[in-house]
C-alpha positions in Angstrom: 18.1 20.4 -121.9 14.9 21.7 -123.1 14.5 24.8 -125.6 11.5 25.7 -126.9 10.6 25.7 -130.3 10.2 29.3 -131.8 7.3 28.2 -133.7 5.0 26.6 -131.1 2.0 29.5 -130.2 1.4 30.1 -126.6 -3.0 31.4 -126.6 -3.9 34.2 -124.7 -5.7 31.0 -122.3 -2.3 29.3 -121.5 -0.4 33.0 -121.1 -2.7 34.2 -118.3 -2.8 30.5 -116.7 1.2 30.7 -116.4 0.4 34.1 -115.4 -1.6 33.0 -112.5 1.1 30.2 -111.8 3.7 32.6 -110.5 0.7 35.1 -109.2 1.4 38.0 -111.8 -0.9 40.6 -113.6 -3.2 39.5 -116.2 -3.1 36.2 -114.3 -6.5 33.4 -114.5 -6.8 30.7 -112.5 -6.9 27.5 -114.4 -8.5 24.3 -114.2 -7.5 21.5 -111.5 -5.7 19.5 -114.6 -3.9 22.5 -115.4 -2.5 23.5 -112.2 -1.5 20.0 -111.9 0.3 20.1 -115.3 1.7 23.4 -114.5 3.0 22.4 -111.1 4.4 18.9 -112.5 6.6 21.2 -115.5 7.8 24.3 -112.5 9.4 21.3 -110.4 10.5 18.3 -112.4 14.0 17.4 -112.8 15.1 19.0 -116.1 16.3 16.0 -117.8 12.1 15.5 -117.7 11.4 18.9 -118.7 11.6 17.6 -122.3 9.7 14.7 -121.9 6.7 16.7 -120.6 6.9 19.4 -123.5 6.3 16.8 -126.0 2.7 16.3 -124.1 2.0 19.8 -123.8 3.9 21.8 -125.8 2.1 25.2 -125.6 2.3 25.5 -122.0 5.9 23.7 -121.5 7.2 26.7 -123.8 5.5 29.7 -121.6 6.3 28.4 -118.5 10.0 28.1 -119.5 9.6 31.4 -121.3 8.6 32.5 -117.8 11.3 31.3 -115.7 14.0 31.4 -118.1 13.7 34.6 -119.5 14.3 38.4 -118.5 11.0 39.5 -120.4 9.0 36.6 -120.2 6.6 37.4 -118.1 5.8 41.0 -119.9 5.6 38.6 -123.2 3.2 36.5 -121.8 1.3 39.1 -120.4 1.0 40.8 -123.8 -0.1 37.9 -125.3 -2.6 37.4 -122.6 -3.7 41.0 -122.8 -3.8 40.0 -127.1 -1.3 43.0 -127.7 1.5 40.5 -128.9 1.0 36.7 -130.8 2.6 34.0 -129.0 
């Protein structure tokens, strides 16, 4: 099972992209490549998530935060707005 490394820093840009993916306020449309990456992370089998995270740890951590924590969206919105560090 995947759980992000706490040392991974999520950039405001990545936070905005993940917020967009989940149709949340503060989101910004990413490039086609990033949209496909986020969709792959959102739809892959749990066992494959950790493998995808090896190649894109920041995006995997942000997606995991949004999908698996109660305050993930609020935390990403704070990062996206620059009021908190990712």
